[in-house]
N, C-alpha and C positions, 0 to 999 in steps of 0.2 A: 502493500500499499504505499511507503515514504515515497517511492519513484511518483510516486503521482505528483509533487511539487517539483520532481527534477526535469521530467521531461516537458522542452517549453510549449509543447500542445496539451498537457494536460493541467497550467497552470489556472483553466478557471474550476476543474472539475473541485477543489477543496474548497473555492468560494461558492460554488455550487451546490455543495453536500451541508457548506454551512448554512447559510441562507434557509434551503431547504428543514434543515433539523431544528433553525430556530423555529421559523413559521409553525412546525409541528407542535414543537412548545408554547407559543404563543398561543395556539388554539387550548392547548392543556391547562394553561393558564387560565386564559377565559373563561372554560368549562369551570375552573375550580373555584373563580370569584363568583360565577352567576349561580352556585347553591346557595348566594343568598339572597337572590333580588328575587320580591315577590312580583314575579312578572303581572300575574292578574293585576295588581294594584295602579299599574304602568297606565293601564288603558288607551291613550292615543298612539297612532303611531308614531309624534314626533318625540315623545319623552325617549319610545324604545327605539328610534333612530340615534341621537344625542348618547343614549349612554353606549349602544352598538359602536358608535364612531368614537366616540372618548376612550372607555374599552379598551378597544382594539388600537387604539393610537399609542395608548399608556404603555401594554404588555408589549407591543412593537420596539418603542422606545428602548424601554430594560432590556428586553430580548437581543438587539445591537448592543448596547452596553456588555450583555454578559459574553456576546461572539468575540466582542473587539481584542481582550485579553488571548482566545483562544485563537484567534488567525493573530497576534502576536505570535506567541509562543509557535505557530505552525509553520511559520514564517522564517525564523529565528532560526530555529532547530532544524528547517525543513525537512519535516517529517509531519506526515499527515495522522500517521498512530497517536503525535503528542496533541494534535490539533484534535482528536478525536476526544483523548483522555479528557483533557481539561476542561473541554465542551461541555461533555458527558459529566463531571462533573459538577461543574457550576450550574449548570441545567436541574442536576438532581437538587444541589442547597436551595437551587432557587425554586425551587417546587413544592421541598418540606416546606421552606418558609411561607408560601402562600397556603399551603393545607393547613397551618400550624395558626395562620391570622384568619384562614377561615372558621378555623371553630370558633377562636375568642371571638370574632366577631356575631358569629350567628349566636354564642352566647353572652354579650355582653352589649354589642354593636359598637365597638371603638373597634381599631386596628391595633395591630402591636406599634407599639411605638418607646421615646426616648424614656419616659417613666418605666416600660416594664423592662429593659434594658438595665436602668438605673437599679430593678429590682432583684434583677436576674442575677449580675455581675457585681453586685456589691454584693448578694449573698444573703439579704432579709428577702428573697420569696422564697427559697429553697426552704427557710425556716417556718413560713405562715403554709405555705403549699406542699402538700407530700405528695408523690405520688406510688402506687402500689407497687409491690414485683409485676403483678398484672400487668396494668399500663406500661412500665417500663419493658415488659415482652411484647405487650401489642404495639409500642413506637417503634421496639426496633424492629418490629416485622415488616410493620408498615415503610418502615429505611429500606429495607431490604430489596420487598416490592418495588418501590420507587425506582431504586438503581436498579436493579433487572427492567426495567421498561425502557431507560434511557437506555441503556445496553443494544435494547434489541431494538428501538428506534432508531440508533447511530446507525446499526449494520445492513436496520434495515432501508434506511438512506441510499448508505454506499450501493447496498446491490442496484436500487431503479439506477443508480446514475449509470454503474457499468451494464445494464442490460439496455436502457435507453440511455444512451448519450445526448439526445437532444434534448434532454431535462436539463442539462448545464446553464439553458436559458434562463432556468427560475431566478438566476443572483441577479439578474434584471429587474427584479419584485422590489428591490432595494428602493424604486422609485414609486412603486404604487403604495409603500409603506410611507415612505415621507407627506405622498397626499394627502394617506388617509390621519398620519397624526397633523397636519396643518387645519387641515380641516375640523379635526377634535375639537383643537385649542380656539380656531377660530368662533366654532360654534358654542364652547364653553365662554369666549370675551362677550360675542354679542348677548348671550343670554345673562350675563351677570351686569352688563351696560344697562340693559332694559331691567334688570333684578324681577325676570322670571323663576320665583320660588320653585316652582312645580319639576320647570325643568334643573335646574341649579341642584337639589337634595338627590338627585341621582345620583353624585359623583361620590354620595358618601359610602355607596355599595362598592368604587374601585380603592383598592389599599394604597395610600401613600400617594392621593392624587393630589397635584400641586398646578391649575390651569392658570392661563396665564390670566390677567386682568388687565382691562384699556378703558375703562368709564371715563376718563377726561378725553381720551383721542377721543374716544368715538361717540361722546357728547356733542364735540365739536362737530360732529359731522350729521347731530339729527339724533342720534340713538339715546333714547332716554325710556325712561320708565314711569311706572306709577310711583316713584318714592316709596319704595319696600323700604321697612326701615331696617337700618345696619347695627350690624355686633355689637354690645356695648362695648368701651373699650379692650384694651390690655395694660393692665399698670406696671409703672416702672419708666416712662419715661422720662420724669425729674426726680429727683433728690426727693423723698419721704417727708413730708412734715406730720410728723406723729409724735405725741397728738398735736391737737393744733393749738394749742395753750396749754401751760403749767396747768400740774394737777393741785387743787386745794384740798387738802383732806384731813380727814381728825388725825392729830399727835397718836393715839394709840389704838388700835384696835380690838374692839371682845369679843372677837370669835375664833376660833380655831378654821379650817378648810379643807373638806377632807373629797373629792371628787373620786369618782368610779367610772370607769368609761368601759363598755364591754363592746368590744368586736362584731359588729354585725347587728344590734341587735334590734329589731323589728320592732313594730308596737305594740302588736298584737300580742307579744309572749309577755308582754305584764300582764299577768292573768293570775286566778288562784290554782291554779294544775302545772303553769310550767314555772313561776316564778314564786311560788306560794311563801317565801320568805322576803323578799321584796315586798310581793303585794300586800304581807302584813304590816310590814314596815312604810308603805305607803299610806294607809290608811290614815296614821298620825302624822301626815306629810302635805306639802300644797304637790299633787299629781297635776301636768299639764296632758293632755287627754287628745291636742292634734299639735302636737309639736314637730319639728321639721328641724332637717340638719343642715349646714350652710353648703351641701354636698352629697353627689351619691360613692365618696373616696373618703378612704382614712386620713390623708391629708386635708383636703378639703372642711370634712366633718368636725376636727379635731382642731384646725385653724380657726373657723368660724366658732368653734364651743371658747376656745382660750383668749381670740381676739377682740372676738365681738364684732366681728367685718367678715366680709363677703372673702372667699374661696379667692376672687380674682389677681387679693393682694400677695399670695403668699410667693410671687417671684421677686416683686418686690421687696419683701420682710428678708426672702433669704439671702437675695443681692447682698442686704446692708446687715444682715444677719440681724436683724431687728427684734427683741422678744418685745411679750404684749406689755399694757400699762398695769396689768394685773399683778404681773411677775415683780415691776418695777418697785409694787408698793409695795408687795410682800418683802420684798428683801430692805426696804428702806423701815420696812414695821418690825423689821428684826426676826422675820421667822424663820422657822427650823424648817428646812425643805427636804420631805419625803418623796422621793419621785421614783415611781416603781412598772420598769413597762417589761410584759412577757414576751409583745412581739416586740421590735430592738426598735429604741427611739431614737434612732439616727440614720433609720431606713424609712419614711420617709424621714427629712432633714429636721426634726423635731428638736434636734440639738444644738441647731446650729437655725432658728426661731424659734418657739413659743418657748424651749429652754434655755436659749444662748447664753440668758446671762447667770446660768445655775448648771449650766453643762459637767461640772465637776459634784453637782450630787445627782446625776442619772446612776441608778441602778438598772440594769438589763438581767433579766435571768441567763443564766448559759444557756449558750445553744444547742441546739437538739431540735428534730424534729415535733416531738408530741407538745402540743400545745396547751395541753390541761396540765402536764406537769409543772411546764412554765407558769402556768398561774398560778399555780398552790403553792409555788415559792417564792413568788413576787406578794404574795398574800403572806404569807409566815414573816417573811421581812420586815413587812409595813406591822404586822399587829406585836412583832416585837420592839418596832420602835414606839409604839403608843404602850408598852409595858413599863418603856424606860422614859418617856417624855414626862419632863416635868409640870407639874400644874403652873406653877408660875411663867411658863413663856409658852410662846403661840407656836403652833404649825402649820406647815400644808402637805396632807397628804394627796397624792395623785398615781393611782393603778388603774393600768390599763391590760384588761382581759382579754387574752386572745382566742380562747376556746371556740366559738361560737363562728372562725373564721372557715370557709373551706378549707380543709375536708371534713371540716366538725368534728375537734379533739375531742377524747375522752380517754378518763384514766385506766390500765390496764385494769379486768376485771370488774367494771363499773355496772352497776346492775342497770340498764335502761333502760326508764318506765315507760316509753312509746315505743308499741309495735305494731306491725313489722316494719323494723330498723334495717336499713345498709350497713352492713358491716364493713365497707369500703366506699369510698366516692369514685366514682369513675368517670371523667367528665367527659372522655370520649364517648359515652352512650347516653348524656343528657340531649335534649332536644325535640320538637313540638310534639311528637306521641309517647314518649317516657310519661310514665306516672311518674311525677315527684314524691309521692308518700313516703317509701322506705330513706330518700335524702332526707325530707323533710324531719321525720321521723327522727330522724339522726342529729342531726341540727337543735331541734327541741332539746334530745338530751344532753346536748354539750352546755344549751342555756341555761338547762336546769344544773347544769353542774355549776356553771359560773354564779347559779344564784346560792347554792350553797356553799361556796365561796364566801361569797358578798354577806351572807347571812355569819359568819366565823366572823367576819371582822366586823359586823355588826354589833355582837355580841363582846365583842372582845372591848369596843368602845364603849360599851356599858359597865363593864367590867372595871377600866382604869377610870373610872367615874369624869370620861372625858364627854359624856355626850352631851350634857345640860350646856358645854361651851362650844360646840362644832355644828357648823353649817355642811352639811352632806347633802351633795348631790349626784344624782343616781340615773346615769342615760348611757346611750351609744353614739359609736362614729356617725354610723349611717345604718340603713334598713340594709333585707338579702330578701332577693325574691326564687321564686321556685316556678317560674311560668306561671304565675298566679293572673298576669293579663291577657294570658294565650296566646302569645306572640313570640314564642320562643325565646325569655329574658332570662337568665339564671344566673345568680348570685346580685353584684351590685358594679355599680361603674358603667351599666347600660343604659338606664332613664332614669326619668326624676317624678316617678309615679310614686305613690304612697307606699309601696311595697320597698322602694329603694331610699328614700328619704324620713319617713315618719318613722322616728323612734320615742320609747317613752321619754320623761324627766320627771324624777323626783326627785323634789327637792325639799329638806327635812330644815326647818330654821328653829332656832332654837325661841320660845314664847310666841310664835304665831301660829296658830288654831289651824288644821287641817283643811284644806280646801282643792276640790277637785275644779278645775278651769278647761272651759270648753274651748273656748277662743283659739284663732293660730296663734304659735311661737314657735320661736328657732331659736336656733343654738346661740346668735349673735347678741339673745337676749339676756344673758347669765352675767355676761360681763359687766355691763351697766348696773345689772340690780346688785351684783354684788360690790363694786365702786360706791355705788350711792350708801346705800342701808346697813352694809360691812364695814365698810373701812370710810364712810362718813366724807366722799368727795363732792363737794357743793359745784362742780361743773356741771353746764350742758352734757348731757351726756354724748351729743352731736361731736364735744371736742374730742373724745377718742373710738366713736362706735356709732354702728347703723342700725343696732340695737336698740330696742324698747325697754322700760320697765317692768320686768316679770308681777310685779305685785301694782302695777298702775293699772287702768282701763284700756286698753289696748286700741288701735285705731279700726272702726268699721271695716275696711278695705285693707286687708296685709298683703301685697305683692314679695312674694321671695325671691330673691335674687341665689341661684343656685350653678355649682360648678361640678363638674365631672372633667375626668384626662381628656377628651375628644370636645367637648358639649361648653356652653353657657346656657342657662333658662332660666325663664321668669316663671312662677306660678305666678297666678293672677287667677283669683278662685278657680272654676272647675276647668281653666285652659292653660294653659304650658306655650310658654312662645322658647323655641329653639334656637339656638346660635351657632349658625357652623362656620369650622374654620375658614370658608370660603365668603363669610361677609353675607351671607343670607337668612332671613330670619322664614323658620317654620311656625304655623302651630297647630297642636294635640289637644283633645279633647278630653275626661275625664278615660274615657278607656285604650288613650293615648293611640287612636287612631286620629290621620290627618283631616283637619276642617279646611279645604283648600280655598273657602271665600272668604276664610278671617285673617286678618292685619293685627299685628299688636298694637296694642292703643300708645299711643305715642305719648300718655304724660306718665303712662309707665315705663315708657324707655326713659325718658328724660329723667325719671326719678332714679331708676338705674344706672344711669352715665353719671349722676350727680354721686354717685354711691360711691363711684368707682374711679371717681377722681378726686373726690373731697380730701385726700390725707398726701396726693404728690404735689410737687414744687410748684411754681409758677403761677400759670391763672388759677389750678384747681388751690394752690395756696393760699393767694388771695381773696379767695372764697371765705374765706375761716370758716369754713363748716356748712356755710351755704345759710339761707334762711328756715325758720320751721316749717314753712310749706314747703321747701326742698327736700329736708328728711322726713317728711310724714307723705307715705306714697296719695292716704288717704284725700289730703287736702290737695296736694296737685292732681290728683285724675279729677277733683271737685270744679277744677277754673277750666 
């Protein structure tokens, strides 16, 4: 075969082989990505044509990129064999990546991205998500089968070229591929300038699509749309001004503070059968029954809880390693810091955001695959701290429990109360037709185990006589879905529905009688409540938070700005406005189905814009937090 590159009459054949092999893999890539496309919902031919051209051009581009190294190696070594080997290996790895991405997108509705890579190579993913031996065996078999398919495909392409020499003309297909790529990009630019949301939202099905946008240029030629709402801005264009004004707070706070966060704790888990100990505790506390996280991922949920800000500020705070005013106040008041993470508090980078000023006080559980054992470790360590805590000193306790994170960890020999229960979670089996009951029961068992640990911690608080002086908050970082919408969403990070955003909040406050609160509340509300009522801060909460006082009547209309790895959303009553990375907005109803004729409320968008720019430098800083109407979505919407 190596002679194919040596004879002058055969130099076209390797290029023809590489072109044909690449085109065959482009077809395979399209088939892999197309598995997640709901063709029945696309309706008219125009979206199908646009998606077909955009997807074809996208994979043709990546196919050309993958073919270039193989061609260079083949030319440098003058070997068709090495050309083939490199091409086969690269295409195998590429299709394996696409298959993994396809499964992730099917479950969570986002493509593999930098955050996943950060967790994977940083080691945090392996500590939180464990694969069973059966899953590893399945993945190994799939990899071997994929490599075999590529070898067979490569051999078949060579056989065709030797049998029908006229097929070398396929090398000219590059011009057709270029035309398809240009057409797809031109359509994307046109629909972007027109603000055609029904068209642009098809791009979400294409992994890592980054179409060109030419709004300004096309607007000069009269290509304009109906003024579709733009995506609320990214934060971080200028230096942060946070807080807007120096805080004026009481000299010595009265209370200890204990915050317990349970991974993936959805709202309906706070019930007598699933969390009996926390449920009994909540009867003597404030219970917020319509409480929402600031995002459907840990980094954004915990960020909103501890900063009282939208998750859109995450990257800016991380860049400046700026901790929240809550931690500043605790440090100034001389609180003892008791910070424990079952999942590592360095991935996401809470050690460089939330706890950046006290990172030396963080205690992460020993590394290991079983989150239940890590949970027991951090609870035991915090209980030891409470036994040693001097009564005359104030403390801040924070503990993050990880058992209810997939694959839903249980300690060895745990008597699971919910049956039938999956003995392991095989993510490859999850799909639209899969019965979620066994996995859901395993999740409920992990929540029950977390409840038992919380009960142990609360008993220790009582035994040490610290309970009368301690504010206790128990909540989750976000929710967890088991195809509850019937749209094949699993876990979290996939949508902004109640199943992935709504989580319990139990707030035990010394001296305040118990109450059940039915209005909408947010993770962003905890910080302003603590700063005002626990630490005696007299500032307008808008100086440091976009949340509301939990003990005060809330606004009648409460849009919630929420964040995920791939989208930003605003929940506005029964509607959710979704803003993707392409700048387009779409609207879904309570069932999370698109409402094609609906548009985001401009007043709600303006309110979100203000919240996301309030603490930036420059013009945002000069706004000094905005007016009361700007900070209150209900008042803004009424104007």
